[in-house]
Structures are given as C-alpha cells and as structure tokens.
RODO-84194 format. One line per field, with one value per residue: y, z, x of N, C-alpha, C in turn; residue number from 0. Coordinates in steps of 0.05 Angstrom, whole numbers, plus 5000, padded with zeros to 4 digits. Example, Ala and Ser with C-alpha at 12.3 -4.5 7.8 and 13.67 -1.06 7.14 Angstrom:
residues 2
n_c2: c(4886 | 4955)
n_c3: c(5156 | 5142)
n_c1: c(5264 | 5257)
ca_c2: c(4910 | 4979)
ca_c3: c(5156 | 5143)
ca_c1: c(5246 | 5273)
c_c2: c(4934 | 5001)
c_c3: c(5156 | 5157)
c_c1: c(5264 | 5258)
fido: c(0 | 1)
This chain:
residues 193
n_c2: c(0793 | 0823 | 0796 | 0751 | 0773 | 0793 | 0742 | 0723 | 0752 | 0746 | 0693 | 0694 | 0724 | 0692 | 0646 | 0669 | 0681 | 0633 | 0623 | 0625 | 0678 | 0708 | 0742 | 0737 | 0776 | 0792 | 0841 | 0877 | 0938 | 0994 | 1054 | 1125 | 1184 | 1238 | 1309 | 1330 | 1281 | 1271 | 1317 | 1303 | 1246 | 1239 | 1207 | 1147 | 1085 | 1019 | 0988 | 0959 | 0930 | 0898 | 0868 | 0843 | 0837 | 0819 | 0818 | 0799 | 0830 | 0832 | 0819 | 0862 | 0898 | 0904 | 0895 | 0907 | 0896 | 0921 | 0918 | 0944 | 0960 | 1009 | 1036 | 1091 | 1126 | 1167 | 1198 | 1251 | 1306 | 1355 | 1414 | 1412 | 1437 | 1428 | 1448 | 1483 | 1460 | 1450 | 1404 | 1379 | 1341 | 1271 | 1251 | 1205 | 1198 | 1167 | 1138 | 1100 | 1071 | 1046 | 1029 | 1019 | 0996 | 0996 | 0982 | 0995 | 0973 | 0983 | 0946 | 0941 | 0908 | 0846 | 0786 | 0755 | 0726 | 0750 | 0801 | 0858 | 0925 | 0968 | 1010 | 1043 | 1062 | 1072 | 1075 | 1092 | 1087 | 1108 | 1085 | 1128 | 1129 | 1175 | 1181 | 1205 | 1196 | 1206 | 1197 | 1171 | 1181 | 1188 | 1218 | 1211 | 1210 | 1186 | 1174 | 1167 | 1172 | 1191 | 1171 | 1168 | 1137 | 1138 | 1090 | 1060 | 1008 | 0946 | 0882 | 0817 | 0755 | 0688 | 0620 | 0596 | 0638 | 0708 | 0762 | 0828 | 0902 | 0963 | 1033 | 1069 | 1132 | 1149 | 1182 | 1211 | 1248 | 1311 | 1301 | 1324 | 1351 | 1331 | 1331 | 1327 | 1265 | 1233 | 1192 | 1157 | 1097 | 1044 | 0986 | 0918 | 0855 | 0790 | 0744 | 0700 | 0669)
n_c3: c(6019 | 6063 | 6087 | 6103 | 6142 | 6178 | 6195 | 6217 | 6260 | 6290 | 6303 | 6332 | 6375 | 6396 | 6411 | 6450 | 6491 | 6510 | 6548 | 6622 | 6656 | 6614 | 6570 | 6513 | 6467 | 6431 | 6401 | 6385 | 6356 | 6370 | 6338 | 6346 | 6317 | 6326 | 6327 | 6277 | 6249 | 6250 | 6223 | 6172 | 6162 | 6191 | 6244 | 6277 | 6279 | 6262 | 6246 | 6264 | 6291 | 6337 | 6364 | 6420 | 6463 | 6529 | 6579 | 6644 | 6696 | 6744 | 6798 | 6787 | 6744 | 6677 | 6615 | 6546 | 6472 | 6421 | 6361 | 6310 | 6271 | 6245 | 6211 | 6182 | 6150 | 6104 | 6071 | 6024 | 5992 | 5945 | 5924 | 5919 | 5931 | 5906 | 5901 | 5841 | 5822 | 5823 | 5843 | 5831 | 5860 | 5885 | 5938 | 5971 | 6034 | 6066 | 6119 | 6136 | 6190 | 6223 | 6282 | 6318 | 6376 | 6434 | 6505 | 6572 | 6633 | 6690 | 6740 | 6780 | 6838 | 6870 | 6855 | 6793 | 6775 | 6784 | 6777 | 6750 | 6747 | 6700 | 6678 | 6628 | 6582 | 6519 | 6467 | 6406 | 6337 | 6287 | 6222 | 6174 | 6125 | 6086 | 6043 | 5986 | 5944 | 5883 | 5829 | 5780 | 5802 | 5853 | 5905 | 5952 | 6012 | 6051 | 6114 | 6166 | 6235 | 6294 | 6360 | 6416 | 6465 | 6516 | 6563 | 6592 | 6629 | 6639 | 6666 | 6655 | 6678 | 6668 | 6675 | 6631 | 6601 | 6587 | 6590 | 6562 | 6572 | 6543 | 6536 | 6493 | 6476 | 6417 | 6393 | 6339 | 6323 | 6286 | 6223 | 6179 | 6124 | 6143 | 6182 | 6255 | 6275 | 6310 | 6349 | 6389 | 6418 | 6430 | 6462 | 6456 | 6479 | 6479 | 6510 | 6519 | 6576)
n_c1: c(1218 | 1204 | 1162 | 1188 | 1223 | 1186 | 1165 | 1208 | 1218 | 1171 | 1174 | 1222 | 1207 | 1164 | 1195 | 1230 | 1188 | 1178 | 1215 | 1221 | 1188 | 1177 | 1131 | 1088 | 1046 | 0984 | 0950 | 0891 | 0882 | 0849 | 0842 | 0845 | 0854 | 0895 | 0917 | 0953 | 0952 | 0894 | 0876 | 0888 | 0863 | 0811 | 0768 | 0746 | 0782 | 0782 | 0818 | 0877 | 0933 | 0978 | 1041 | 1068 | 1127 | 1149 | 1194 | 1202 | 1235 | 1236 | 1180 | 1151 | 1167 | 1180 | 1212 | 1215 | 1191 | 1155 | 1116 | 1074 | 1016 | 0978 | 0918 | 0889 | 0836 | 0801 | 0745 | 0733 | 0700 | 0707 | 0742 | 0814 | 0877 | 0938 | 0996 | 1011 | 0965 | 0896 | 0846 | 0783 | 0734 | 0718 | 0764 | 0806 | 0840 | 0892 | 0928 | 0979 | 1012 | 1068 | 1089 | 1148 | 1176 | 1219 | 1208 | 1186 | 1160 | 1119 | 1087 | 1030 | 1021 | 1027 | 1025 | 1036 | 0996 | 0951 | 0897 | 0927 | 0944 | 0979 | 1033 | 1070 | 1123 | 1139 | 1190 | 1218 | 1212 | 1171 | 1141 | 1114 | 1063 | 1034 | 0978 | 0943 | 0891 | 0861 | 0818 | 0852 | 0898 | 0953 | 0979 | 1035 | 1070 | 1124 | 1154 | 1203 | 1199 | 1221 | 1196 | 1151 | 1112 | 1070 | 1036 | 0980 | 0948 | 0913 | 0921 | 0896 | 0896 | 0885 | 0891 | 0941 | 0942 | 0938 | 0896 | 0891 | 0879 | 0893 | 0912 | 0943 | 0982 | 1008 | 1064 | 1094 | 1151 | 1159 | 1191 | 1238 | 1204 | 1158 | 1100 | 1089 | 1057 | 1005 | 0965 | 0915 | 0916 | 0872 | 0879 | 0866 | 0877 | 0913 | 0953 | 1008 | 1035)
ca_c2: c(0799 | 0838 | 0773 | 0734 | 0789 | 0794 | 0716 | 0714 | 0769 | 0737 | 0667 | 0700 | 0733 | 0668 | 0631 | 0685 | 0679 | 0605 | 0623 | 0632 | 0703 | 0730 | 0739 | 0747 | 0782 | 0806 | 0859 | 0890 | 0969 | 1012 | 1078 | 1151 | 1204 | 1266 | 1330 | 1327 | 1257 | 1278 | 1336 | 1290 | 1229 | 1237 | 1188 | 1123 | 1066 | 0990 | 0973 | 0963 | 0904 | 0900 | 0843 | 0851 | 0815 | 0833 | 0799 | 0810 | 0832 | 0825 | 0812 | 0885 | 0908 | 0887 | 0908 | 0887 | 0910 | 0920 | 0929 | 0945 | 0971 | 1024 | 1047 | 1110 | 1135 | 1186 | 1205 | 1277 | 1317 | 1386 | 1422 | 1409 | 1450 | 1414 | 1468 | 1495 | 1446 | 1446 | 1379 | 1378 | 1310 | 1254 | 1241 | 1190 | 1200 | 1142 | 1142 | 1075 | 1075 | 1020 | 1039 | 0997 | 1005 | 0985 | 0994 | 0989 | 0974 | 0982 | 0932 | 0946 | 0883 | 0829 | 0763 | 0756 | 0713 | 0766 | 0825 | 0881 | 0948 | 0974 | 1036 | 1039 | 1079 | 1058 | 1095 | 1077 | 1100 | 1101 | 1094 | 1137 | 1133 | 1191 | 1180 | 1218 | 1182 | 1217 | 1187 | 1149 | 1192 | 1190 | 1231 | 1201 | 1215 | 1163 | 1181 | 1153 | 1193 | 1188 | 1167 | 1157 | 1128 | 1130 | 1071 | 1047 | 0986 | 0926 | 0855 | 0800 | 0732 | 0663 | 0598 | 0601 | 0660 | 0737 | 0781 | 0854 | 0923 | 0985 | 1056 | 1079 | 1151 | 1150 | 1210 | 1211 | 1276 | 1318 | 1293 | 1334 | 1369 | 1315 | 1340 | 1308 | 1250 | 1222 | 1180 | 1140 | 1064 | 1026 | 0959 | 0895 | 0831 | 0765 | 0735 | 0673 | 0675)
ca_c3: c(6041 | 6085 | 6101 | 6119 | 6165 | 6199 | 6205 | 6237 | 6283 | 6303 | 6312 | 6353 | 6400 | 6408 | 6423 | 6478 | 6510 | 6519 | 6573 | 6647 | 6660 | 6592 | 6558 | 6485 | 6464 | 6404 | 6411 | 6366 | 6361 | 6356 | 6332 | 6348 | 6307 | 6339 | 6315 | 6244 | 6235 | 6249 | 6204 | 6150 | 6166 | 6219 | 6250 | 6291 | 6259 | 6273 | 6231 | 6274 | 6306 | 6350 | 6375 | 6441 | 6478 | 6552 | 6598 | 6674 | 6707 | 6774 | 6798 | 6776 | 6725 | 6652 | 6592 | 6522 | 6448 | 6407 | 6334 | 6308 | 6247 | 6245 | 6184 | 6182 | 6126 | 6104 | 6041 | 6022 | 5966 | 5939 | 5907 | 5932 | 5917 | 5903 | 5891 | 5822 | 5810 | 5835 | 5833 | 5841 | 5860 | 5912 | 5943 | 5995 | 6046 | 6082 | 6136 | 6146 | 6211 | 6235 | 6306 | 6327 | 6400 | 6459 | 6526 | 6598 | 6646 | 6719 | 6747 | 6808 | 6850 | 6878 | 6839 | 6762 | 6766 | 6791 | 6759 | 6755 | 6733 | 6693 | 6663 | 6611 | 6568 | 6495 | 6453 | 6380 | 6314 | 6270 | 6196 | 6169 | 6099 | 6082 | 6014 | 5978 | 5920 | 5870 | 5803 | 5770 | 5812 | 5883 | 5919 | 5979 | 6026 | 6070 | 6131 | 6190 | 6255 | 6326 | 6372 | 6444 | 6472 | 6541 | 6562 | 6618 | 6623 | 6661 | 6655 | 6664 | 6674 | 6669 | 6666 | 6625 | 6582 | 6597 | 6572 | 6570 | 6554 | 6550 | 6521 | 6485 | 6462 | 6399 | 6381 | 6321 | 6325 | 6259 | 6211 | 6156 | 6122 | 6155 | 6208 | 6278 | 6277 | 6332 | 6352 | 6413 | 6410 | 6448 | 6455 | 6469 | 6471 | 6494 | 6512 | 6533 | 6599)
ca_c1: c(1237 | 1194 | 1145 | 1210 | 1233 | 1164 | 1165 | 1233 | 1215 | 1150 | 1185 | 1239 | 1189 | 1151 | 1214 | 1237 | 1166 | 1179 | 1229 | 1203 | 1187 | 1170 | 1101 | 1081 | 1018 | 0980 | 0929 | 0870 | 0888 | 0828 | 0853 | 0834 | 0874 | 0897 | 0935 | 0958 | 0940 | 0867 | 0867 | 0892 | 0845 | 0798 | 0752 | 0756 | 0793 | 0784 | 0842 | 0902 | 0941 | 1004 | 1052 | 1083 | 1138 | 1154 | 1215 | 1202 | 1262 | 1226 | 1151 | 1135 | 1187 | 1188 | 1225 | 1205 | 1191 | 1130 | 1110 | 1047 | 1009 | 0950 | 0911 | 0864 | 0824 | 0780 | 0735 | 0727 | 0692 | 0713 | 0767 | 0839 | 0903 | 0965 | 1017 | 0999 | 0944 | 0870 | 0829 | 0753 | 0719 | 0722 | 0791 | 0812 | 0867 | 0901 | 0950 | 0987 | 1031 | 1082 | 1106 | 1169 | 1183 | 1225 | 1191 | 1190 | 1132 | 1117 | 1063 | 1023 | 1007 | 1044 | 1024 | 1029 | 0968 | 0922 | 0892 | 0945 | 0947 | 1009 | 1042 | 1095 | 1135 | 1149 | 1207 | 1233 | 1206 | 1142 | 1139 | 1084 | 1056 | 1005 | 0972 | 0919 | 0883 | 0839 | 0817 | 0870 | 0926 | 0958 | 1002 | 1038 | 1097 | 1133 | 1175 | 1207 | 1194 | 1226 | 1170 | 1147 | 1085 | 1063 | 1017 | 0968 | 0929 | 0903 | 0929 | 0874 | 0907 | 0871 | 0905 | 0967 | 0936 | 0936 | 0882 | 0897 | 0870 | 0908 | 0912 | 0971 | 0988 | 1032 | 1071 | 1120 | 1158 | 1165 | 1216 | 1244 | 1186 | 1134 | 1096 | 1082 | 1041 | 0996 | 0940 | 0910 | 0906 | 0858 | 0890 | 0850 | 0899 | 0917 | 0982 | 1018 | 1046)
c_c2: c(0806 | 0815 | 0758 | 0751 | 0788 | 0767 | 0711 | 0730 | 0758 | 0708 | 0674 | 0707 | 0709 | 0650 | 0644 | 0683 | 0650 | 0604 | 0636 | 0662 | 0723 | 0723 | 0749 | 0753 | 0790 | 0817 | 0871 | 0918 | 0980 | 1043 | 1106 | 1171 | 1227 | 1285 | 1329 | 1305 | 1261 | 1292 | 1322 | 1268 | 1225 | 1214 | 1160 | 1105 | 1039 | 0976 | 0979 | 0932 | 0912 | 0870 | 0856 | 0832 | 0830 | 0810 | 0815 | 0808 | 0826 | 0821 | 0838 | 0901 | 0891 | 0907 | 0891 | 0908 | 0906 | 0931 | 0927 | 0956 | 0984 | 1036 | 1068 | 1120 | 1153 | 1194 | 1231 | 1283 | 1340 | 1390 | 1422 | 1424 | 1430 | 1430 | 1484 | 1480 | 1446 | 1422 | 1383 | 1346 | 1297 | 1250 | 1223 | 1192 | 1175 | 1149 | 1108 | 1085 | 1052 | 1033 | 1012 | 1009 | 0985 | 0995 | 0982 | 0993 | 0969 | 0970 | 0939 | 0922 | 0863 | 0802 | 0764 | 0744 | 0722 | 0787 | 0847 | 0904 | 0954 | 1001 | 1032 | 1063 | 1069 | 1078 | 1078 | 1097 | 1092 | 1108 | 1102 | 1137 | 1153 | 1189 | 1192 | 1209 | 1199 | 1209 | 1168 | 1158 | 1190 | 1201 | 1216 | 1209 | 1196 | 1178 | 1164 | 1180 | 1180 | 1188 | 1160 | 1153 | 1120 | 1109 | 1067 | 1028 | 0967 | 0899 | 0832 | 0771 | 0709 | 0640 | 0605 | 0626 | 0684 | 0749 | 0809 | 0877 | 0948 | 1008 | 1067 | 1105 | 1151 | 1176 | 1209 | 1239 | 1285 | 1309 | 1306 | 1355 | 1353 | 1327 | 1318 | 1291 | 1239 | 1210 | 1161 | 1114 | 1055 | 1001 | 0939 | 0869 | 0808 | 0761 | 0706 | 0679 | 0647)
c_c3: c(6064 | 6097 | 6115 | 6141 | 6185 | 6212 | 6223 | 6264 | 6301 | 6317 | 6336 | 6379 | 6415 | 6422 | 6450 | 6496 | 6522 | 6547 | 6597 | 6646 | 6636 | 6583 | 6528 | 6481 | 6438 | 6410 | 6382 | 6375 | 6353 | 6356 | 6335 | 6340 | 6322 | 6323 | 6286 | 6232 | 6229 | 6229 | 6179 | 6141 | 6189 | 6220 | 6260 | 6273 | 6278 | 6263 | 6244 | 6288 | 6316 | 6361 | 6393 | 6458 | 6505 | 6568 | 6627 | 6686 | 6737 | 6770 | 6785 | 6758 | 6702 | 6630 | 6568 | 6493 | 6434 | 6382 | 6330 | 6275 | 6251 | 6222 | 6191 | 6152 | 6128 | 6073 | 6044 | 5993 | 5963 | 5924 | 5929 | 5917 | 5922 | 5892 | 5871 | 5809 | 5830 | 5824 | 5848 | 5841 | 5885 | 5911 | 5967 | 6008 | 6066 | 6099 | 6146 | 6165 | 6223 | 6256 | 6314 | 6353 | 6418 | 6484 | 6554 | 6616 | 6675 | 6724 | 6777 | 6821 | 6853 | 6858 | 6811 | 6757 | 6775 | 6775 | 6768 | 6736 | 6722 | 6679 | 6655 | 6593 | 6539 | 6480 | 6430 | 6360 | 6303 | 6242 | 6186 | 6136 | 6095 | 6048 | 6010 | 5949 | 5910 | 5845 | 5795 | 5786 | 5843 | 5884 | 5946 | 5989 | 6048 | 6087 | 6155 | 6212 | 6282 | 6340 | 6402 | 6447 | 6500 | 6543 | 6590 | 6609 | 6644 | 6646 | 6670 | 6664 | 6680 | 6659 | 6657 | 6604 | 6598 | 6578 | 6583 | 6558 | 6563 | 6532 | 6517 | 6471 | 6442 | 6392 | 6363 | 6316 | 6292 | 6249 | 6187 | 6150 | 6134 | 6180 | 6229 | 6270 | 6299 | 6332 | 6380 | 6404 | 6434 | 6443 | 6471 | 6458 | 6488 | 6491 | 6522 | 6552 | 6609)
c_c1: c(1222 | 1177 | 1168 | 1219 | 1213 | 1160 | 1185 | 1231 | 1194 | 1161 | 1206 | 1226 | 1176 | 1169 | 1226 | 1213 | 1165 | 1195 | 1213 | 1208 | 1184 | 1141 | 1103 | 1056 | 1016 | 0954 | 0913 | 0874 | 0871 | 0843 | 0837 | 0857 | 0871 | 0914 | 0932 | 0950 | 0909 | 0861 | 0868 | 0872 | 0835 | 0781 | 0767 | 0762 | 0793 | 0804 | 0871 | 0908 | 0969 | 1013 | 1068 | 1098 | 1149 | 1172 | 1211 | 1224 | 1258 | 1196 | 1141 | 1147 | 1188 | 1196 | 1215 | 1204 | 1162 | 1131 | 1082 | 1043 | 0978 | 0944 | 0887 | 0861 | 0802 | 0771 | 0724 | 0716 | 0698 | 0735 | 0790 | 0860 | 0925 | 0985 | 1004 | 0974 | 0922 | 0856 | 0802 | 0745 | 0721 | 0751 | 0790 | 0839 | 0869 | 0927 | 0959 | 1012 | 1041 | 1097 | 1124 | 1180 | 1204 | 1213 | 1201 | 1164 | 1136 | 1090 | 1058 | 1008 | 1025 | 1047 | 1021 | 1006 | 0946 | 0917 | 0914 | 0940 | 0976 | 1011 | 1068 | 1102 | 1147 | 1166 | 1217 | 1224 | 1178 | 1147 | 1112 | 1082 | 1025 | 0999 | 0943 | 0913 | 0859 | 0835 | 0836 | 0899 | 0928 | 0978 | 1010 | 1066 | 1106 | 1157 | 1177 | 1209 | 1204 | 1200 | 1174 | 1117 | 1079 | 1038 | 1006 | 0947 | 0926 | 0910 | 0906 | 0879 | 0881 | 0892 | 0934 | 0965 | 0935 | 0916 | 0892 | 0884 | 0882 | 0903 | 0938 | 0969 | 1012 | 1036 | 1098 | 1130 | 1163 | 1192 | 1219 | 1221 | 1159 | 1129 | 1091 | 1058 | 1032 | 0971 | 0942 | 0902 | 0892 | 0858 | 0874 | 0862 | 0897 | 0943 | 0984 | 1042 | 1068)
fido: c(0 | 1 | 2 | 3 | 4 | 5 | 6 | 7 | 8 | 9 | 10 | 11 | 12 | 13 | 14 | 15 | 16 | 17 | 18 | 19 | 20 | 21 | 22 | 23 | 24 | 25 | 26 | 27 | 28 | 29 | 30 | 31 | 32 | 33 | 34 | 35 | 36 | 37 | 38 | 39 | 40 | 41 | 42 | 43 | 44 | 45 | 46 | 47 | 48 | 49 | 50 | 51 | 52 | 53 | 54 | 55 | 56 | 57 | 58 | 59 | 60 | 61 | 62 | 63 | 64 | 65 | 66 | 67 | 68 | 69 | 70 | 71 | 72 | 73 | 74 | 75 | 76 | 77 | 78 | 79 | 80 | 81 | 82 | 83 | 84 | 85 | 86 | 87 | 88 | 89 | 90 | 91 | 92 | 93 | 94 | 95 | 96 | 97 | 98 | 99 | 100 | 101 | 102 | 103 | 104 | 105 | 106 | 107 | 108 | 109 | 110 | 111 | 112 | 113 | 114 | 115 | 116 | 117 | 118 | 119 | 120 | 121 | 122 | 123 | 124 | 125 | 126 | 127 | 128 | 129 | 130 | 131 | 132 | 133 | 134 | 135 | 136 | 137 | 138 | 139 | 140 | 141 | 142 | 143 | 144 | 145 | 146 | 147 | 148 | 149 | 150 | 151 | 152 | 153 | 154 | 155 | 156 | 157 | 158 | 159 | 160 | 161 | 162 | 163 | 164 | 165 | 166 | 167 | 168 | 169 | 170 | 171 | 172 | 173 | 174 | 175 | 176 | 177 | 178 | 179 | 180 | 181 | 182 | 183 | 184 | 185 | 186 | 187 | 188 | 189 | 190 | 191 | 192)
C-alpha cells in the first residue's frame, strides 16, 4: 500500500511538472541533527532524499509541495536506564524522519534560465520514529509533529534541467510526550524545467 501511494504521488508530481511553469526535482539531503535529535543520534548523516514540485505563479513566486526522508544514527556503549531497567553494552540509536510540506518561494532575478537565489518557507508535518536497539531488544516511539522549515538556496539552470543547492532548517514541534525534533538539510538536487 505504501509503495503504491508513493508511486502515485511521484507520477502525479511528474505529470504536474509537464505543464508550463512547473518544475519537479529530486535532491540528496545531507543532514546535521540539532537539539533533541542531536542528543539522541548525533553526527552528520549522508542518508537523505527529497522530492519537490513547484508551480510558478509568476516569474519570481512559486508554490509547491515536498516530501523527504532523513535517517540519523549513532552507536553508544555504556549503561542506559529505561525506567526500572538498566542495560549495559552497545546500543544503536536511529531516527527516521519523513517531512511532508506545502511551501512558498520567492526568487530573486528576472529570468528563470539564469542563476537565481531563492528563499522559502515550508509548513506541514513530520513523521518521526526514534528507535534504540540493544542485543535482541528494541524500544521505539513514533509520532507526527507539526512542522515548519525555512529554506534558502540557489538555482543553477542549464538547458531544460535545473541544478539547485539549498539549506533547510526542519523543526517538528513537540507532540504529546515527544520532544521537538530538528535538523539542518544541505540539499543538492536536480530538476526538470
């Protein structure tokens, strides 16, 4: 079911990008965890991807949607307390985050076929799974977080393709007993114009 849904969303975005004034892109997202996310699984992550669709309402304003997936992990040794139980040994912490956003962008520059800087704001939700594995056991919690993500970047056009580099700061606000989750994405991508 999940694979079918992802495939339908992907095909819809590709079909929408075929219309004039729309772009569809895919990016490799390099992640730097911050705040509570860094406390749980610190360190730079090369494991991230995102898909973006943007529809230009004018030469310098676009609205769109984005979905991504970021993974953070860390290995630790020592004793950890889990309520009434203490465990000594190696454990692995994982964070899987799937941000789903609608967004708006402002482009600086007249011609879409030249290098242009952009700034935008993403708003939506992030599904976050935090998992700790030790020996044969695992503890995990899964939550949906309301989220925002400001973003700045540069668009580098060539022929009918676009290259882009951007920095996005993802913040998923606390949800129930789950703490705020945040990280910085360094996004390197390409798109169809």
